[in-house]
C-alpha positions as CSV (number, residue, x, y, z in Angstrom):
1,X,130.5,122.4,75.1
2,X,128.3,125.0,76.1
3,X,125.2,124.9,78.6
4,X,121.9,126.1,77.1
5,X,118.4,126.0,78.8
6,X,116.3,122.7,77.7
7,X,113.7,124.0,75.8
8,X,110.9,122.0,78.1
9,X,112.1,122.5,81.3
10,X,114.5,125.2,81.1
11,X,117.0,123.0,83.0
12,X,120.9,123.9,82.0
13,X,122.0,121.1,79.4
14,X,124.9,120.6,77.0
15,X,125.1,121.0,73.8
16,X,126.4,117.5,73.3
17,X,123.8,115.5,75.9
18,X,121.6,113.2,73.8
19,X,118.6,114.4,76.3
20,X,118.5,116.7,79.4
21,X,119.3,114.8,82.4
22,X,116.1,116.7,84.4
23,X,113.5,115.7,82.3
24,X,114.6,113.5,79.3
25,X,113.6,115.8,76.7
26,X,116.2,115.5,73.2
27,X,119.3,117.1,73.4
28,X,119.3,120.2,70.9
29,X,119.7,119.7,67.3
30,X,120.3,115.7,67.7
31,X,119.8,114.7,64.1
32,X,122.7,116.6,63.0
33,X,125.5,115.7,65.7
34,X,127.4,112.5,64.9
35,X,126.3,109.7,66.5
36,X,123.1,111.0,67.0
37,X,121.9,107.4,66.1
38,X,122.4,105.2,68.9
39,X,120.7,103.3,70.7
40,X,120.0,105.5,73.0
41,X,118.2,107.8,70.6
42,X,116.4,105.2,69.5
43,X,115.2,103.7,72.6
44,X,114.7,106.4,73.6
45,X,111.8,107.9,71.2
46,X,109.7,104.6,71.7
47,X,106.4,105.4,71.0
48,X,106.6,109.1,70.9
49,X,108.0,109.9,74.5
50,X,111.0,110.9,76.0
51,X,112.8,108.3,77.8
52,X,116.2,109.7,79.6
53,X,119.6,107.8,79.5
54,X,119.3,106.9,83.3
55,X,115.9,105.2,83.3
56,X,117.1,103.1,80.3
57,X,120.1,101.8,81.9
58,X,117.5,100.7,85.2
59,X,115.3,99.2,82.7
60,X,118.2,96.9,81.4
61,X,119.7,96.1,84.5
62,X,116.0,95.1,85.6
63,X,115.5,93.0,82.6
64,X,119.0,91.5,83.3
65,X,118.3,91.0,87.1
66,X,114.9,89.2,86.3
67,X,116.4,86.6,83.5
68,X,118.6,86.1,86.3
69,X,116.7,84.9,89.0
70,X,114.2,83.2,86.6
71,X,117.6,81.6,85.6
72,X,118.3,80.5,89.2
73,X,114.8,79.8,90.2
74,X,114.2,77.1,87.3
75,X,117.8,75.8,88.1
76,X,116.5,75.3,91.8
77,X,113.3,73.3,91.0
78,X,114.9,71.3,88.1
79,X,117.7,69.9,90.7
80,X,115.1,69.3,92.9
81,X,113.9,66.6,90.7
């Protein structure tokens, strides 16, 4: 595992990384690596933008929390009838 500079921000990135942890730019030669077609890589290229894996995890957690809060509120509202 070698560390190379990111072409977008010049931070050091592993050659096996999906994306740069600093800026989210896709990792080097991602198409030729095994497992390069995972969910993080597909969602990271939505609308031609680069989204880091940390951002995707935060977004997923936010969606789950929203659904949980909505379920609790609906339950409380319907149980009051």
